[in-house]
Each structure stands twice: as C-alpha cells, then as structure tokens.
A tleap script that builds the chain and sets N, CA, C and O, in Angstrom:
source leaprc.protein.ff14SB
mol = sequence {
  NMET LYS THR LEU VAL ASP LEU TRP PHE ARG
  GLY ASP LYS GLU HIE ALA ARG LEU LEU GLY
  GLU ALA LEU LYS ARG LEU GLY GLY LYS PRO
  ILE ASN ASP HIE TRP ARG PHE SER LEU LEU
  CYS GLY LEU ARG LYS HIE LEU GLY VAL GLY
  PHE ARG LEU THR ALA MET LEU LEU THR GLU
  ILE VAL SER ASN VAL TYR TYR LYS MET LEU
  ARG ARG TYR GLY LYS ALA VAL ALA LEU ARG
  GLN MET GLY ARG LEU ILE ILE ARG GLU GLU
  THR GLY HIE ILE ALA PHE HIE ARG ALA ARG
  LEU VAL ALA GLY HIE SER ARG PHE GLY LEU
  PHE LYS ALA ALA ALA PHE ARG LEU LEU GLY
  LEU GLY ALA GLY THR THR VAL TRP LEU ASN
  HIE CARG
}
set mol.1.N position { 3.637 -18.512 8.220 }
set mol.1.CA position { 3.861 -17.304 7.445 }
set mol.1.C position { 2.940 -17.280 6.217 }
set mol.1.O position { 2.419 -16.230 5.842 }
set mol.2.N position { 2.748 -18.458 5.596 }
set mol.2.CA position { 1.877 -18.525 4.416 }
set mol.2.C position { 0.460 -18.097 4.768 }
set mol.2.O position { -0.173 -17.350 4.021 }
set mol.3.N position { -0.037 -18.573 5.909 }
set mol.3.CA position { -1.384 -18.200 6.346 }
set mol.3.C position { -1.482 -16.698 6.561 }
set mol.3.O position { -2.465 -16.070 6.167 }
set mol.4.N position { -0.460 -16.124 7.186 }
set mol.4.CA position { -0.429 -14.685 7.429 }
set mol.4.C position { -0.486 -13.907 6.119 }
set mol.4.O position { -1.264 -12.963 5.982 }
set mol.5.N position { 0.337 -14.306 5.164 }
set mol.5.CA position { 0.372 -13.609 3.874 }
set mol.5.C position { -0.954 -13.782 3.141 }
set mol.5.O position { -1.447 -12.835 2.528 }
set mol.6.N position { -1.540 -14.986 3.197 }
set mol.6.CA position { -2.839 -15.216 2.552 }
set mol.6.C position { -3.915 -14.310 3.135 }
set mol.6.O position { -4.706 -13.722 2.398 }
set mol.7.N position { -3.944 -14.199 4.470 }
set mol.7.CA position { -4.919 -13.319 5.122 }
set mol.7.C position { -4.680 -11.859 4.751 }
set mol.7.O position { -5.620 -11.093 4.541 }
set mol.8.N position { -3.423 -11.497 4.677 }
set mol.8.CA position { -3.042 -10.134 4.316 }
set mol.8.C position { -3.581 -9.785 2.932 }
set mol.8.O position { -4.203 -8.740 2.742 }
set mol.9.N position { -3.336 -10.671 1.971 }
set mol.9.CA position { -3.800 -10.404 0.608 }
set mol.9.C position { -5.320 -10.451 0.508 }
set mol.9.O position { -5.907 -9.722 -0.292 }
set mol.10.N position { -5.959 -11.288 1.299 }
set mol.10.CA position { -7.423 -11.320 1.312 }
set mol.10.C position { -7.958 -9.969 1.791 }
set mol.10.O position { -8.923 -9.443 1.236 }
set mol.11.N position { -7.324 -9.417 2.821 }
set mol.11.CA position { -7.727 -8.103 3.311 }
set mol.11.C position { -7.522 -7.023 2.268 }
set mol.11.O position { -8.379 -6.158 2.090 }
set mol.12.N position { -6.393 -7.066 1.579 }
set mol.12.CA position { -6.124 -6.068 0.542 }
set mol.12.C position { -7.092 -6.214 -0.635 }
set mol.12.O position { -7.466 -5.226 -1.267 }
set mol.13.N position { -7.490 -7.442 -0.919 }
set mol.13.CA position { -8.476 -7.676 -1.984 }
set mol.13.C position { -9.815 -7.039 -1.592 }
set mol.13.O position { -10.513 -6.467 -2.429 }
set mol.14.N position { -10.156 -7.149 -0.309 }
set mol.14.CA position { -11.387 -6.523 0.177 }
set mol.14.C position { -11.278 -5.001 0.103 }
set mol.14.O position { -12.259 -4.333 -0.226 }
set mol.15.N position { -10.117 -4.446 0.397 }
set mol.15.CA position { -9.923 -2.998 0.265 }
set mol.15.C position { -10.137 -2.572 -1.184 }
set mol.15.O position { -10.790 -1.564 -1.454 }
set mol.16.N position { -9.586 -3.345 -2.107 }
set mol.16.CA position { -9.751 -3.022 -3.528 }
set mol.16.C position { -11.229 -3.080 -3.921 }
set mol.16.O position { -11.700 -2.244 -4.692 }
set mol.17.N position { -11.952 -4.057 -3.396 }
set mol.17.CA position { -13.378 -4.169 -3.703 }
set mol.17.C position { -14.123 -2.941 -3.179 }
set mol.17.O position { -14.936 -2.351 -3.891 }
set mol.18.N position { -13.842 -2.557 -1.926 }
set mol.18.CA position { -14.490 -1.383 -1.348 }
set mol.18.C position { -14.196 -0.119 -2.166 }
set mol.18.O position { -15.093 0.674 -2.450 }
set mol.19.N position { -12.941 0.046 -2.532 }
set mol.19.CA position { -12.563 1.219 -3.329 }
set mol.19.C position { -13.239 1.195 -4.696 }
set mol.19.O position { -13.675 2.232 -5.195 }
set mol.20.N position { -13.326 0.010 -5.303 }
set mol.20.CA position { -13.987 -0.119 -6.603 }
set mol.20.C position { -15.456 0.266 -6.532 }
set mol.20.O position { -15.967 0.956 -7.414 }
set mol.21.N position { -16.134 -0.181 -5.480 }
set mol.21.CA position { -17.549 0.165 -5.293 }
set mol.21.C position { -17.711 1.672 -5.078 }
set mol.21.O position { -18.616 2.290 -5.638 }
set mol.22.N position { -16.829 2.256 -4.263 }
set mol.22.CA position { -16.898 3.702 -4.024 }
set mol.22.C position { -16.655 4.459 -5.326 }
set mol.22.O position { -17.331 5.447 -5.613 }
set mol.23.N position { -15.705 4.000 -6.096 }
set mol.23.CA position { -15.390 4.641 -7.369 }
set mol.23.C position { -16.594 4.614 -8.305 }
set mol.23.O position { -16.916 5.612 -8.950 }
set mol.24.N position { -17.256 3.455 -8.370 }
set mol.24.CA position { -18.455 3.324 -9.211 }
set mol.24.C position { -19.535 4.307 -8.783 }
set mol.24.O position { -20.124 5.001 -9.612 }
set mol.25.N position { -19.787 4.356 -7.485 }
set mol.25.CA position { -20.852 5.220 -6.971 }
set mol.25.C position { -20.564 6.700 -7.217 }
set mol.25.O position { -21.481 7.505 -7.377 }
set mol.26.N position { -19.268 7.045 -7.244 }
set mol.26.CA position { -18.888 8.444 -7.454 }
set mol.26.C position { -18.668 8.787 -8.928 }
set mol.26.O position { -18.318 9.920 -9.260 }
set mol.27.N position { -18.876 7.791 -9.819 }
set mol.27.CA position { -18.759 8.030 -11.253 }
set mol.27.C position { -17.335 8.040 -11.782 }
set mol.27.O position { -17.084 8.542 -12.878 }
set mol.28.N position { -16.409 7.495 -11.024 }
set mol.28.CA position { -15.012 7.447 -11.467 }
set mol.28.C position { -14.737 6.239 -12.346 }
set mol.28.O position { -15.572 5.343 -12.468 }
set mol.29.N position { -13.580 6.225 -12.946 }
set mol.29.CA position { -13.170 5.110 -13.798 }
set mol.29.C position { -12.000 4.388 -13.144 }
set mol.29.O position { -11.025 5.019 -12.735 }
set mol.30.N position { -12.097 3.059 -13.044 }
set mol.30.CA position { -11.008 2.312 -12.396 }
set mol.30.C position { -9.747 2.274 -13.255 }
set mol.30.O position { -9.809 2.350 -14.482 }
set mol.31.N position { -8.623 2.156 -12.595 }
set mol.31.CA position { -7.348 1.943 -13.277 }
set mol.31.C position { -7.096 0.442 -13.193 }
set mol.31.O position { -6.720 -0.072 -12.140 }
set mol.32.N position { -7.305 -0.256 -14.301 }
set mol.32.CA position { -7.162 -1.712 -14.289 }
set mol.32.C position { -5.722 -2.171 -14.447 }
set mol.32.O position { -5.356 -3.244 -13.968 }
set mol.33.N position { -4.918 -1.385 -15.102 }
set mol.33.CA position { -3.529 -1.751 -15.318 }
set mol.33.C position { -2.740 -0.488 -15.628 }
set mol.33.O position { -3.271 0.470 -16.189 }
set mol.34.N position { -1.500 -0.501 -15.266 }
set mol.34.CA position { -0.652 0.650 -15.538 }
set mol.34.C position { 0.778 0.151 -15.685 }
set mol.34.O position { 1.165 -0.815 -15.028 }
set mol.35.N position { 1.558 0.790 -16.528 }
set mol.35.CA position { 2.921 0.332 -16.778 }
set mol.35.C position { 3.764 0.360 -15.501 }
set mol.35.O position { 4.652 -0.476 -15.336 }
set mol.36.N position { 3.499 1.311 -14.592 }
set mol.36.CA position { 4.267 1.372 -13.348 }
set mol.36.C position { 4.003 0.140 -12.480 }
set mol.36.O position { 4.918 -0.413 -11.870 }
set mol.37.N position { 2.738 -0.278 -12.436 }
set mol.37.CA position { 2.393 -1.461 -11.656 }
set mol.37.C position { 3.021 -2.707 -12.278 }
set mol.37.O position { 3.534 -3.572 -11.568 }
set mol.38.N position { 2.976 -2.792 -13.599 }
set mol.38.CA position { 3.597 -3.932 -14.282 }
set mol.38.C position { 5.100 -3.969 -14.028 }
set mol.38.O position { 5.672 -5.042 -13.837 }
set mol.39.N position { 5.739 -2.804 -14.026 }
set mol.39.CA position { 7.170 -2.727 -13.747 }
set mol.39.C position { 7.469 -3.214 -12.330 }
set mol.39.O position { 8.402 -3.990 -12.125 }
set mol.40.N position { 6.688 -2.766 -11.362 }
set mol.40.CA position { 6.887 -3.197 -9.982 }
set mol.40.C position { 6.729 -4.706 -9.851 }
set mol.40.O position { 7.538 -5.362 -9.194 }
set mol.41.N position { 5.697 -5.258 -10.472 }
set mol.41.CA position { 5.482 -6.714 -10.398 }
set mol.41.C position { 6.656 -7.466 -11.021 }
set mol.41.O position { 7.090 -8.490 -10.493 }
set mol.42.N position { 7.164 -6.965 -12.130 }
set mol.42.CA position { 8.316 -7.597 -12.771 }
set mol.42.C position { 9.552 -7.533 -11.887 }
set mol.42.O position { 10.284 -8.516 -11.770 }
set mol.43.N position { 9.787 -6.395 -11.271 }
set mol.43.CA position { 10.938 -6.249 -10.371 }
set mol.43.C position { 10.821 -7.172 -9.166 }
set mol.43.O position { 11.806 -7.772 -8.735 }
set mol.44.N position { 9.610 -7.282 -8.625 }
set mol.44.CA position { 9.409 -8.133 -7.452 }
set mol.44.C position { 9.785 -9.579 -7.742 }
set mol.44.O position { 10.345 -10.265 -6.886 }
set mol.45.N position { 9.481 -10.035 -8.934 }
set mol.45.CA position { 9.789 -11.425 -9.299 }
set mol.45.C position { 11.293 -11.676 -9.325 }
set mol.45.O position { 11.749 -12.763 -8.968 }
set mol.46.N position { 12.056 -10.687 -9.741 }
set mol.46.CA position { 13.486 -10.884 -9.968 }
set mol.46.C position { 14.389 -10.405 -8.831 }
set mol.46.O position { 15.554 -10.796 -8.769 }
set mol.47.N position { 13.879 -9.579 -7.944 }
set mol.47.CA position { 14.740 -9.003 -6.904 }
set mol.47.C position { 14.603 -9.673 -5.540 }
set mol.47.O position { 15.221 -9.227 -4.573 }
set mol.48.N position { 13.818 -10.717 -5.448 }
set mol.48.CA position { 13.795 -11.530 -4.247 }
set mol.48.C position { 12.835 -11.095 -3.164 }
set mol.48.O position { 12.116 -10.103 -3.285 }
set mol.49.N position { 12.852 -11.875 -2.103 }
set mol.49.CA position { 11.923 -11.706 -0.990 }
set mol.49.C position { 12.120 -10.368 -0.284 }
set mol.49.O position { 11.144 -9.712 0.081 }
set mol.50.N position { 13.367 -9.958 -0.089 }
set mol.50.CA position { 13.632 -8.690 0.587 }
set mol.50.C position { 12.979 -7.520 -0.135 }
set mol.50.O position { 12.387 -6.645 0.497 }
set mol.51.N position { 13.087 -7.509 -1.460 }
set mol.51.CA position { 12.458 -6.434 -2.237 }
set mol.51.C position { 10.936 -6.535 -2.152 }
set mol.51.O position { 10.244 -5.520 -2.067 }
set mol.52.N position { 10.423 -7.758 -2.175 }
set mol.52.CA position { 8.970 -7.937 -2.070 }
set mol.52.C position { 8.441 -7.379 -0.761 }
set mol.52.O position { 7.427 -6.682 -0.739 }
set mol.53.N position { 9.133 -7.689 0.334 }
set mol.53.CA position { 8.703 -7.173 1.634 }
set mol.53.C position { 8.818 -5.654 1.701 }
set mol.53.O position { 7.962 -4.984 2.278 }
set mol.54.N position { 9.888 -5.114 1.105 }
set mol.54.CA position { 10.050 -3.663 1.055 }
set mol.54.C position { 8.921 -3.029 0.253 }
set mol.54.O position { 8.353 -2.018 0.665 }
set mol.55.N position { 8.594 -3.629 -0.902 }
set mol.55.CA position { 7.508 -3.111 -1.732 }
set mol.55.C position { 6.182 -3.167 -0.979 }
set mol.55.O position { 5.376 -2.241 -1.067 }
set mol.56.N position { 5.955 -4.252 -0.240 }
set mol.56.CA position { 4.717 -4.367 0.541 }
set mol.56.C position { 4.658 -3.296 1.624 }
set mol.56.O position { 3.612 -2.683 1.837 }
set mol.57.N position { 5.777 -3.070 2.307 }
set mol.57.CA position { 5.811 -2.059 3.356 }
set mol.57.C position { 5.532 -0.672 2.780 }
set mol.57.O position { 4.738 0.086 3.336 }
set mol.58.N position { 6.181 -0.344 1.676 }
set mol.58.CA position { 5.957 0.968 1.056 }
set mol.58.C position { 4.508 1.124 0.617 }
set mol.58.O position { 3.922 2.198 0.756 }
set mol.59.N position { 3.938 0.057 0.091 }
set mol.59.CA position { 2.541 0.091 -0.315 }
set mol.59.C position { 1.652 0.390 0.891 }
set mol.59.O position { 0.719 1.188 0.804 }
set mol.60.N position { 1.949 -0.255 2.008 }
set mol.60.CA position { 1.156 -0.032 3.223 }
set mol.60.C position { 1.288 1.410 3.711 }
set mol.60.O position { 0.293 2.033 4.081 }
set mol.61.N position { 2.501 1.936 3.715 }
set mol.61.CA position { 2.727 3.309 4.194 }
set mol.61.C position { 2.020 4.321 3.297 }
set mol.61.O position { 1.318 5.205 3.788 }
set mol.62.N position { 2.205 4.193 1.990 }
set mol.62.CA position { 1.575 5.127 1.053 }
set mol.62.C position { 0.054 4.998 1.121 }
set mol.62.O position { -0.659 6.001 1.097 }
set mol.63.N position { -0.437 3.767 1.204 }
set mol.63.CA position { -1.886 3.551 1.293 }
set mol.63.C position { -2.451 4.189 2.549 }
set mol.63.O position { -3.522 4.795 2.517 }
set mol.64.N position { -1.732 4.054 3.654 }
set mol.64.CA position { -2.196 4.623 4.908 }
set mol.64.C position { -2.393 6.128 4.775 }
set mol.64.O position { -3.400 6.669 5.232 }
set mol.65.N position { -1.440 6.799 4.155 }
set mol.65.CA position { -1.556 8.253 3.958 }
set mol.65.C position { -2.720 8.559 3.013 }
set mol.65.O position { -3.481 9.496 3.253 }
set mol.66.N position { -2.861 7.778 1.945 }
set mol.66.CA position { -3.937 7.988 0.972 }
set mol.66.C position { -5.306 7.863 1.651 }
set mol.66.O position { -6.183 8.700 1.435 }
set mol.67.N position { -5.492 6.822 2.470 }
set mol.67.CA position { -6.768 6.617 3.141 }
set mol.67.C position { -7.025 7.671 4.209 }
set mol.67.O position { -8.175 8.023 4.472 }
set mol.68.N position { -5.969 8.170 4.818 }
set mol.68.CA position { -6.141 9.273 5.772 }
set mol.68.C position { -6.656 10.523 5.053 }
set mol.68.O position { -7.468 11.274 5.593 }
set mol.69.N position { -6.173 10.730 3.829 }
set mol.69.CA position { -6.661 11.859 3.037 }
set mol.69.C position { -8.138 11.659 2.686 }
set mol.69.O position { -8.931 12.598 2.760 }
set mol.70.N position { -8.502 10.425 2.303 }
set mol.70.CA position { -9.912 10.140 2.018 }
set mol.70.C position { -10.771 10.394 3.257 }
set mol.70.O position { -11.839 10.999 3.174 }
set mol.71.N position { -10.289 9.925 4.396 }
set mol.71.CA position { -11.034 10.089 5.644 }
set mol.71.C position { -11.212 11.567 5.992 }
set mol.71.O position { -12.282 11.990 6.430 }
set mol.72.N position { -10.179 12.321 5.796 }
set mol.72.CA position { -10.217 13.728 6.196 }
set mol.72.C position { -10.981 14.608 5.206 }
set mol.72.O position { -11.749 15.480 5.612 }
set mol.73.N position { -10.767 14.376 3.883 }
set mol.73.CA position { -11.311 15.301 2.895 }
set mol.73.C position { -12.444 14.729 2.045 }
set mol.73.O position { -13.020 15.444 1.225 }
set mol.74.N position { -12.770 13.445 2.231 }
set mol.74.CA position { -13.860 12.868 1.454 }
set mol.74.C position { -15.176 13.545 1.784 }
set mol.74.O position { -15.491 13.760 2.954 }
set mol.75.N position { -15.941 13.879 0.764 }
set mol.75.CA position { -17.208 14.576 0.999 }
set mol.75.C position { -18.311 13.611 1.397 }
set mol.75.O position { -19.219 13.982 2.139 }
set mol.76.N position { -18.244 12.386 0.916 }
set mol.76.CA position { -19.273 11.397 1.242 }
set mol.76.C position { -18.947 10.729 2.577 }
set mol.76.O position { -17.805 10.338 2.816 }
set mol.77.N position { -19.935 10.603 3.432 }
set mol.77.CA position { -19.748 9.970 4.736 }
set mol.77.C position { -19.237 8.541 4.558 }
set mol.77.O position { -18.343 8.103 5.282 }
set mol.78.N position { -19.805 7.816 3.594 }
set mol.78.CA position { -19.386 6.423 3.360 }
set mol.78.C position { -17.906 6.363 2.980 }
set mol.78.O position { -17.206 5.435 3.384 }
set mol.79.N position { -17.432 7.319 2.224 }
set mol.79.CA position { -16.024 7.359 1.823 }
set mol.79.C position { -15.130 7.571 3.044 }
set mol.79.O position { -14.095 6.920 3.184 }
set mol.80.N position { -15.528 8.468 3.908 }
set mol.80.CA position { -14.753 8.711 5.131 }
set mol.80.C position { -14.750 7.481 6.031 }
set mol.80.O position { -13.722 7.145 6.620 }
set mol.81.N position { -15.882 6.813 6.141 }
set mol.81.CA position { -15.958 5.607 6.963 }
set mol.81.C position { -15.110 4.485 6.375 }
set mol.81.O position { -14.468 3.738 7.114 }
set mol.82.N position { -15.107 4.365 5.054 }
set mol.82.CA position { -14.278 3.356 4.401 }
set mol.82.C position { -12.804 3.643 4.682 }
set mol.82.O position { -12.042 2.724 4.984 }
set mol.83.N position { -12.403 4.889 4.586 }
set mol.83.CA position { -11.026 5.264 4.891 }
set mol.83.C position { -10.649 4.888 6.307 }
set mol.83.O position { -9.555 4.379 6.547 }
set mol.84.N position { -11.544 5.135 7.247 }
set mol.84.CA position { -11.295 4.806 8.655 }
set mol.84.C position { -11.109 3.302 8.841 }
set mol.84.O position { -10.205 2.869 9.555 }
set mol.85.N position { -11.964 2.511 8.201 }
set mol.85.CA position { -11.874 1.052 8.297 }
set mol.85.C position { -10.548 0.537 7.737 }
set mol.85.O position { -9.875 -0.282 8.363 }
set mol.86.N position { -10.189 1.019 6.568 }
set mol.86.CA position { -8.963 0.539 5.918 }
set mol.86.C position { -7.733 0.981 6.695 }
set mol.86.O position { -6.776 0.215 6.818 }
set mol.87.N position { -7.739 2.190 7.218 }
set mol.87.CA position { -6.595 2.677 8.011 }
set mol.87.C position { -6.347 1.753 9.196 }
set mol.87.O position { -5.200 1.432 9.506 }
set mol.88.N position { -7.406 1.330 9.850 }
set mol.88.CA position { -7.261 0.454 11.012 }
set mol.88.C position { -6.512 -0.829 10.626 }
set mol.88.O position { -5.650 -1.295 11.371 }
set mol.89.N position { -6.841 -1.390 9.472 }
set mol.89.CA position { -6.173 -2.610 9.032 }
set mol.89.C position { -4.752 -2.334 8.545 }
set mol.89.O position { -3.833 -3.090 8.860 }
set mol.90.N position { -4.567 -1.268 7.788 }
set mol.90.CA position { -3.236 -0.948 7.262 }
set mol.90.C position { -2.258 -0.665 8.401 }
set mol.90.O position { -1.082 -1.017 8.307 }
set mol.91.N position { -2.723 -0.045 9.453 }
set mol.91.CA position { -1.866 0.250 10.594 }
set mol.91.C position { -1.317 -1.039 11.193 }
set mol.91.O position { -0.162 -1.082 11.616 }
set mol.92.N position { -2.127 -2.082 11.233 }
set mol.92.CA position { -1.663 -3.388 11.701 }
set mol.92.C position { -0.605 -3.977 10.793 }
set mol.92.O position { 0.348 -4.600 11.262 }
set mol.93.N position { -0.767 -3.782 9.503 }
set mol.93.CA position { 0.224 -4.286 8.549 }
set mol.93.C position { 1.565 -3.583 8.745 }
set mol.93.O position { 2.619 -4.219 8.721 }
set mol.94.N position { 1.515 -2.282 8.937 }
set mol.94.CA position { 2.752 -1.515 9.148 }
set mol.94.C position { 3.421 -1.953 10.450 }
set mol.94.O position { 4.646 -2.058 10.516 }
set mol.95.N position { 2.626 -2.207 11.473 }
set mol.95.CA position { 3.181 -2.677 12.744 }
set mol.95.C position { 3.891 -4.019 12.562 }
set mol.95.O position { 4.930 -4.265 13.175 }
set mol.96.N position { 3.333 -4.873 11.729 }
set mol.96.CA position { 3.977 -6.157 11.432 }
set mol.96.C position { 5.356 -5.928 10.820 }
set mol.96.O position { 6.339 -6.536 11.246 }
set mol.97.N position { 5.425 -5.055 9.828 }
set mol.97.CA position { 6.712 -4.765 9.173 }
set mol.97.C position { 7.699 -4.151 10.163 }
set mol.97.O position { 8.878 -4.504 10.183 }
set mol.98.N position { 7.208 -3.242 10.967 }
set mol.98.CA position { 8.086 -2.596 11.950 }
set mol.98.C position { 8.683 -3.636 12.897 }
set mol.98.O position { 9.879 -3.604 13.189 }
set mol.99.N position { 7.851 -4.551 13.370 }
set mol.99.CA position { 8.338 -5.607 14.267 }
set mol.99.C position { 9.374 -6.476 13.562 }
set mol.99.O position { 10.365 -6.883 14.168 }
set mol.100.N position { 9.145 -6.759 12.289 }
set mol.100.CA position { 10.086 -7.570 11.509 }
set mol.100.C position { 11.421 -6.853 11.371 }
set mol.100.O position { 12.478 -7.471 11.502 }
set mol.101.N position { 11.375 -5.560 11.109 }
set mol.101.CA position { 12.611 -4.799 10.951 }
set mol.101.C position { 13.355 -4.678 12.278 }
set mol.101.O position { 14.576 -4.824 12.329 }
set mol.102.N position { 12.620 -4.413 13.337 }
set mol.102.CA position { 13.236 -4.260 14.659 }
set mol.102.C position { 13.860 -5.570 15.117 }
set mol.102.O position { 14.900 -5.571 15.776 }
set mol.103.N position { 13.231 -6.678 14.772 }
set mol.103.CA position { 13.743 -7.993 15.183 }
set mol.103.C position { 15.072 -8.316 14.502 }
set mol.103.O position { 15.714 -9.312 14.837 }
set mol.104.N position { 15.483 -7.491 13.558 }
set mol.104.CA position { 16.788 -7.675 12.940 }
set mol.104.C position { 16.798 -8.529 11.694 }
set mol.104.O position { 17.864 -8.870 11.182 }
set mol.105.N position { 15.630 -8.876 11.200 }
set mol.105.CA position { 15.580 -9.680 9.984 }
set mol.105.C position { 15.980 -8.865 8.758 }
set mol.105.O position { 16.319 -9.427 7.716 }
set mol.106.N position { 15.940 -7.572 8.883 }
set mol.106.CA position { 16.279 -6.708 7.758 }
set mol.106.C position { 16.945 -5.443 8.304 }
set mol.106.O position { 16.257 -4.486 8.659 }
set mol.107.N position { 18.234 -5.433 8.371 }
set mol.107.CA position { 18.977 -4.270 8.878 }
set mol.107.C position { 19.148 -3.250 7.755 }
set mol.107.O position { 19.481 -3.601 6.624 }
set mol.108.N position { 18.917 -1.996 8.086 }
set mol.108.CA position { 19.048 -0.923 7.110 }
set mol.108.C position { 20.372 -0.211 7.321 }
set mol.108.O position { 20.593 0.395 8.370 }
set mol.109.N position { 21.244 -0.278 6.346 }
set mol.109.CA position { 22.436 0.542 6.345 }
set mol.109.C position { 22.086 1.867 5.693 }
set mol.109.O position { 20.935 2.087 5.314 }
set mol.110.N position { 23.055 2.742 5.560 }
set mol.110.CA position { 22.821 4.055 4.972 }
set mol.110.C position { 22.324 3.944 3.536 }
set mol.110.O position { 21.394 4.651 3.146 }
set mol.111.N position { 22.942 3.053 2.738 }
set mol.111.CA position { 22.533 2.890 1.347 }
set mol.111.C position { 21.110 2.344 1.257 }
set mol.111.O position { 20.298 2.835 0.473 }
set mol.112.N position { 20.815 1.324 2.067 }
set mol.112.CA position { 19.470 0.733 2.037 }
set mol.112.C position { 18.418 1.742 2.481 }
set mol.112.O position { 17.326 1.793 1.916 }
set mol.113.N position { 18.743 2.539 3.484 }
set mol.113.CA position { 17.796 3.555 3.960 }
set mol.113.C position { 17.523 4.582 2.863 }
set mol.113.O position { 16.377 4.985 2.661 }
set mol.114.N position { 18.574 5.007 2.152 }
set mol.114.CA position { 18.398 5.971 1.063 }
set mol.114.C position { 17.580 5.354 -0.072 }
set mol.114.O position { 16.707 6.016 -0.634 }
set mol.115.N position { 17.850 4.103 -0.412 }
set mol.115.CA position { 17.096 3.416 -1.462 }
set mol.115.C position { 15.630 3.277 -1.056 }
set mol.115.O position { 14.734 3.457 -1.880 }
set mol.116.N position { 15.389 2.954 0.222 }
set mol.116.CA position { 14.024 2.821 0.726 }
set mol.116.C position { 13.271 4.142 0.584 }
set mol.116.O position { 12.126 4.173 0.132 }
set mol.117.N position { 13.929 5.227 0.975 }
set mol.117.CA position { 13.288 6.542 0.868 }
set mol.117.C position { 13.022 6.911 -0.588 }
set mol.117.O position { 11.976 7.482 -0.899 }
set mol.118.N position { 13.949 6.595 -1.475 }
set mol.118.CA position { 13.771 6.889 -2.897 }
set mol.118.C position { 12.609 6.076 -3.476 }
set mol.118.O position { 11.789 6.609 -4.223 }
set mol.119.N position { 12.542 4.797 -3.134 }
set mol.119.CA position { 11.418 3.970 -3.577 }
set mol.119.C position { 10.103 4.492 -3.008 }
set mol.119.O position { 9.084 4.499 -3.700 }
set mol.120.N position { 10.121 4.929 -1.752 }
set mol.120.CA position { 8.920 5.488 -1.134 }
set mol.120.C position { 8.458 6.756 -1.830 }
set mol.120.O position { 7.261 6.962 -2.028 }
set mol.121.N position { 9.406 7.605 -2.200 }
set mol.121.CA position { 9.070 8.819 -2.941 }
set mol.121.C position { 8.434 8.454 -4.280 }
set mol.121.O position { 7.452 9.067 -4.700 }
set mol.122.N position { 9.002 7.449 -4.943 }
set mol.122.CA position { 8.427 6.992 -6.213 }
set mol.122.C position { 7.027 6.433 -6.036 }
set mol.122.O position { 6.138 6.705 -6.842 }
set mol.123.N position { 6.828 5.648 -4.978 }
set mol.123.CA position { 5.509 5.054 -4.723 }
set mol.123.C position { 4.479 6.140 -4.420 }
set mol.123.O position { 3.372 6.121 -4.958 }
set mol.124.N position { 4.843 7.075 -3.568 }
set mol.124.CA position { 3.925 8.159 -3.223 }
set mol.124.C position { 3.593 9.028 -4.426 }
set mol.124.O position { 2.443 9.426 -4.612 }
set mol.125.N position { 4.592 9.320 -5.237 }
set mol.125.CA position { 4.377 10.137 -6.433 }
set mol.125.C position { 3.460 9.408 -7.417 }
set mol.125.O position { 2.584 10.016 -8.033 }
set mol.126.N position { 3.672 8.107 -7.552 }
set mol.126.CA position { 2.821 7.319 -8.459 }
set mol.126.C position { 1.368 7.353 -8.014 }
set mol.126.O position { 0.472 7.539 -8.838 }
set mol.127.N position { 1.126 7.177 -6.731 }
set mol.127.CA position { -0.251 7.229 -6.226 }
set mol.127.C position { -0.843 8.612 -6.464 }
set mol.127.O position { -1.986 8.735 -6.904 }
set mol.128.N position { -0.080 9.632 -6.179 }
set mol.128.CA position { -0.569 11.000 -6.371 }
set mol.128.C position { -0.916 11.250 -7.831 }
set mol.128.O position { -1.973 11.808 -8.127 }
set mol.129.N position { -0.043 10.844 -8.746 }
set mol.129.CA position { -0.294 11.066 -10.173 }
set mol.129.C position { -1.486 10.270 -10.687 }
set mol.129.O position { -2.289 10.776 -11.471 }
set mol.130.N position { -1.597 9.015 -10.237 }
set mol.130.CA position { -2.657 8.148 -10.757 }
set mol.130.C position { -4.004 8.370 -10.087 }
set mol.130.O position { -5.037 8.056 -10.678 }
set mol.131.N position { -4.021 8.908 -8.860 }
set mol.131.CA position { -5.275 9.000 -8.114 }
set mol.131.C position { -5.631 10.413 -7.686 }
set mol.131.O position { -6.432 10.595 -6.769 }
set mol.132.N position { -5.071 11.383 -8.312 }
set mol.132.CA position { -5.331 12.757 -7.878 }
set mol.132.C position { -6.799 13.055 -7.944 }
set mol.132.O position { -7.218 14.165 -7.617 }
savepdb mol mol.pdb
quit
C-alpha cells in the first residue's frame, strides 16, 4: 500500500509541475498557499485515515472534471493535451477508490453519503473560486 500511495503522490506531483509550467507560459500566477488548503491539511491530520481517503477521492473527482474542462475549452493545444494526459491518470485513481468502496472497506450510510456530497460541493466550489 505504501508503494501505491508513493506512486500516486509522485504522479500528482508531476501533474502539479505540468500545470505550473502551463500557468507560467500563459502568464498566470500560481496559488502557493491558501487558507482552505491549510484547513483541509489540518483536518486530515486529526480525522484519520478514512477522512484522508475521502479527501483524496474528492480531490480526484473534482480534478477530473477540472481537467475535462481544460481539455474541452483550453485554447492552447498543449493545454488540451495536458488535460487529456492527466484525465487518463486521474481516472485510474478514481477506479482504485471505487474498487475500495465496493470491496466493503468503507460502507456509506445515509449520513456518510450526505457528508460526502457536502464535502464534494465544498471541494468543487473551492476549485471554481480559486481557478476560475
């Protein structure tokens, strides 16, 4: 599992590098830190592994939609190609989470499902506000 997580984060680090390079070329300014991200990191430390996995899954889902938007509406060919590349990898990450949930390691009751959707709405809104 450690190897899997290490590879996962290495891939996400590469996505961040690609996005940073694209941002530079397009004249944008990077967001190096934000209070929402700091809050999420703090919560992850205190709410345990289940919350961490949920946060990772939501990040993958929101990122997938974000990169699909880049792929579809990006004016630069390189931006669209980058979106396509990242989507391919993110889709694998989501499949991993789906398999984990289906295997019964994390059963969703009504309350958990509602909390998941609320967290997802917050994650999506944060991305929209910070990256519009």
